[in-house]
C-alpha positions in Angstrom: -12.0 19.9 1.2 -10.1 18.3 4.3 -6.4 18.3 3.4 -6.4 14.1 4.1 -8.4 13.6 0.9 -6.1 15.0 -1.8 -2.9 13.9 0.4 -4.7 10.1 0.0 -5.6 10.2 -3.6 -1.7 11.6 -4.3 -1.1 8.4 -2.3 -3.1 6.3 -4.3 -2.1 7.1 -7.4 1.9 7.4 -6.2 1.3 3.6 -5.3 -0.3 2.5 -8.4 2.6 4.2 -10.2 5.1 2.4 -8.5 3.0 -1.4 -9.0 3.2 -0.4 -12.1 6.9 -0.3 -12.6 7.5 -3.1 -10.0 5.6 -5.5 -12.5 7.8 -4.5 -15.2 10.8 -5.3 -13.0 9.5 -8.5 -11.9 10.6 -9.9 -15.5 14.1 -9.1 -14.7 14.5 -9.4 -10.9 13.2 -12.0 -8.2 10.4 -11.6 -6.2 12.1 -10.4 -3.6 14.6 -8.2 -5.5 11.7 -6.6 -7.1 10.0 -5.9 -3.5 13.9 -4.7 -2.5 14.0 -2.0 -4.6 10.4 0.2 -2.7 12.9 0.4 0.4 16.5 0.5 -0.8 16.3 3.2 -3.3 13.2 5.1 -1.5 15.6 5.4 1.6 18.1 7.6 0.6 14.3 9.9 -0.2 13.0 9.5 2.8 16.0 10.7 4.8 16.4 13.9 2.0 12.7 14.9 3.0 13.4 14.8 6.6 16.2 16.8 6.8 14.5 19.3 4.2 11.5 19.6 6.7 14.0 20.6 9.4 16.3 23.0 7.9 13.6 24.4 5.3 10.0 24.5 7.1 12.3 24.8 10.9 10.2 21.4 12.1 12.2 20.0 15.3 13.0 16.0 15.2 10.6 14.0 17.8 12.6 12.5 20.2 11.7 8.4 19.3 11.0 6.5 22.4 10.2 2.0 22.2 6.6 2.1 21.3 7.5 4.0 18.2 10.5 1.6 17.8 8.1 -1.4 18.4 5.8 -0.4 16.0 7.9 0.5 13.5 9.4 -2.5 12.9 5.9 -4.3 13.1 4.9 -2.1 10.2 8.2 -2.6 8.5 8.2 -6.2 8.4 4.2 -6.5 7.9 5.0 -4.3 4.4 7.6 -6.1 3.0 6.0 -9.5 3.4 2.6 -7.9 2.0 4.7 -6.2 -0.9 6.2 -9.7 -1.5 3.1 -11.6 -1.8 1.8 -8.9 -3.9 4.1 -8.9 -6.2 4.1 -12.9 -6.2 0.4 -12.3 -7.2 1.1 -10.5 -10.2 2.6 -13.6 -11.9 -0.7 -15.9 -11.5 -3.5 -12.8 -12.9 -3.1 -9.8 -14.4 -2.4 -6.3 -12.8 -5.9 -5.1 -12.3 -7.2 -8.2 -10.8 -4.2 -8.8 -8.9 -4.0 -5.4 -7.1 -8.2 -5.8 -7.0 -7.9 -8.9 -4.8 -5.2 -7.1 -2.0 -8.0 -4.1 -2.0 -9.6 -5.9 0.5 -7.7 -4.0 3.1 -9.9 -1.4 4.5 -12.3 -3.7 6.0 -9.6 -5.6 7.8 -7.8 -2.4 8.5 -11.1 -1.3 10.0 -11.1 -4.3 12.1 -7.4 -3.9 13.3 -8.1 -0.3 13.6 -10.8 -1.2 16.5 -8.6 -4.2 17.8 -5.3 -2.3 18.2 -5.9 1.7 18.4 -9.9 1.1 19.4 -10.9 3.6 16.4 -14.7 3.1 15.7 -16.2 4.4 11.9 -19.8 5.3 11.6 -22.3 3.3 10.3 -22.5 5.3 7.3 -18.9 4.7 6.7 -19.1 0.8 7.4 -21.4 0.7 4.3 -19.4 2.5 2.2 -16.6 0.5 2.9 -18.6 -2.6 2.4 -20.1 -1.1 -1.0 -16.3 -0.6 -2.0 -15.1 -4.2 -1.2 -18.0 -5.5 -2.9 -16.9 -4.1 -6.0 -13.6 -5.4 -5.3 -14.9 -8.9 -5.6 -16.7 -8.1 -8.5 -13.7 -7.2 -10.3 -12.2 -10.5 -8.7 -14.6 -12.7 -10.8 -15.0 -10.8 -13.8 -12.9 -12.9 -15.7 -14.9 -16.1 -14.7 -18.3 -17.7 -15.5 -21.0 -15.7 -12.7 -21.7 -18.8 -10.8 -21.5 -20.1 -6.9 -18.7 -22.5 -8.3 -16.9 -19.1 -9.4 -17.7 -16.9 -6.2 -16.3 -19.8 -4.2 -13.1 -20.2 -6.0 -12.8 -16.6 -6.3 -12.9 -16.3 -2.4 -10.9 -19.3 -1.8 -8.7 -20.2 -4.6 -5.0 -19.9 -4.4 -4.8 -16.3 -6.2 -7.8 -15.4 -4.0 -6.2 -16.7 -0.6 -2.6 -14.5 -1.6 -4.2 -11.3 -2.4 -6.7 -11.6 0.8 -3.2 -12.0 2.9 -1.7 -9.4 1.1 -4.3 -6.9 2.2 -4.6 -8.2 5.4 -0.7 -7.7 6.0 -0.7 -4.4 4.5 -3.5 -3.8 7.1 -1.5 -4.4 9.7 1.3 -2.3 8.2 -0.9 0.8 8.1 -2.3 0.6 11.3 1.0 0.0 12.9 2.3 3.5 11.1 -0.1 5.3 12.4 0.3 3.6 15.8 4.4 4.8 15.2 3.6 8.2 14.0 1.3 9.1 17.1 3.9 7.4 19.5 6.2 10.4 18.9 3.5 12.7 19.8 4.7 15.8 18.1 5.7 18.4 16.7 3.2 17.9 13.8 1.7 15.5 11.7 3.9 16.1 9.2 7.2 15.9 10.7 6.0 12.8 12.5 5.1 10.9 9.4 8.4 11.8 7.7 10.0 10.6 11.0 8.6 7.1 11.1 9.2 7.1 7.0 12.8 7.1 7.2 13.4 5.0 10.2 10.9 2.6 8.7 12.7 2.5 4.9 16.1 2.3 6.8 15.0 -0.4 8.7 13.6 -2.5 5.6 16.5 -2.4 4.1 18.9 -3.2 5.7 16.8 -6.2 6.9 16.2 -7.1 3.2 19.8 -6.6 2.4 20.6 -8.9 5.0 18.3 -11.5 4.0 19.7 -11.3 0.4 22.9 -11.5 0.8 22.2 -14.8 3.3 20.4 -16.1 0.3 20.7 -15.1 -2.7 23.4 -12.2 -3.6 23.2 -12.3 -7.3 19.7 -11.2 -6.6 21.5 -7.8 -5.4 23.8 -7.5 -8.6 21.0 -7.6 -10.6 19.3 -5.0 -8.5 22.4 -2.7 -8.8 22.3 -3.4 -12.5 18.9 -1.9 -12.9 19.1 0.9 -10.6 17.8 3.2 -13.4 14.3 1.4 -13.5 14.7 0.7 -9.8 15.5 4.1 -8.6 12.1 5.1 -10.0 10.2 2.9 -8.1 12.0 3.6 -5.0 11.0 7.1 -5.8 7.6 6.9 -6.1 7.0 3.9 -3.5 8.6 6.8 -0.6 6.6 9.6 -2.3 3.4 7.5 -2.1 4.5 6.1 1.4 5.0 10.1 2.8 1.5 10.5 1.6 -0.1 7.4 3.2 2.2 8.2 6.3 0.9 11.6 6.4 -2.9 10.9 6.0 -3.0 8.2 8.6 -1.3 10.5 11.1 -4.3 12.7 10.5 -7.4 10.4 9.9 -8.1 6.8 11.3 -6.5 4.4 8.8 -9.8 2.5 7.9 -10.8 5.8 5.8 -7.8 6.3 4.8 -7.4 3.2 3.1 -11.0 3.2 1.6 -10.3 6.5 -0.1 -7.0 4.7 -1.4 -9.6 2.1 -3.4 -9.3 5.1 -5.7 -6.1 3.6 -6.4 -8.1 0.7 -8.3 -9.1 3.6 -11.0 -5.6 4.2 -11.6 -5.0 0.6 -11.5 -7.3 0.0 -14.5 -5.7 2.7 -16.4 -2.6 1.7 -16.6 -3.8 -2.1 -17.1 -5.7 -0.7 -20.6 -2.7 1.8 -21.5 0.2 0.4 -20.4 -0.2 -3.3 -20.4 -3.0 -3.7 -22.9 -5.5 -5.4 -20.7 -8.7 -5.1 -21.6 -11.5 -4.8 -18.9 -15.0 -6.2 -19.3 -18.3 -5.0 -17.9 -18.0 -6.7 -14.4 -14.6 -5.1 -14.1 -16.5 -2.0 -15.0 -19.2 -2.4 -12.6 -16.5 -3.1 -9.9 -14.7 0.3 -10.5 -18.3 2.1 -10.3 -19.0 0.7 -7.2 -15.4 1.0 -5.4 -16.3 4.8 -6.5 -20.0 4.9 -5.2 -17.8 3.1 -1.9 -15.7 6.2 -1.9 -18.0 9.0 -2.8 -20.7 7.4 0.0 -17.4 7.6 2.7 -16.3 11.2 1.7 -20.0 12.1 2.1 -20.0 9.9 5.5 
């Protein structure tokens, strides 16, 4: 098994854990506050991770450069606003369906990867990604009467548009992060991904702190008071990001994000056991299509 596959599955599991924790935080914090904890509490862990790789594994620090800085900022801003859209969407639909809408990302990531990096996919991989996204869309209409009207609403409704926008901006951030990691040109993909993660989370923490201080300082106080649960979000978020960044340094973004759709399986488990949200037959069928798409991708 290629190493990027278990790393991506671990990333999907940790991302699902972080999203579940953020959904809980959404009841006590605003959308920005629940989004900020992912970065603010994750930054110290990212710094410790980079330091550990340098001191314990002997990896050299890569030389930063303007191209790296550009893509790191683009990716950091895109991830902030994609996270805000995702957290807001949780208040509009249940946890599983909210996450499902954002999982249109692989197709969009494939497009951005082609346009920005010139990455091409095999025909088998394209078919597998489309099957997976069809499964996602099936999940999105699973709670509505199955008709042309409900399908149109599922694609063009407010929740759908927010979810698709979230997936699009996540796709941009993923391609930007791969570009940033590759711009470091050494010493190895693990260290390149770790340094990218530390720089990006540091920028995101500073950006959101300044934003909240300028618009709503009380949100910072609420974040500080919820430090126990917020620190868990930050830990899960930064560990997941470390896995995502490493996988994307090893493999084109579209493949990593398509395999990352396995998160929806974890999402439905969390939706069922943690939030007591039940699954119907269409949602189950959507999950099976996603799994089929993932298996097709791996065989392709």
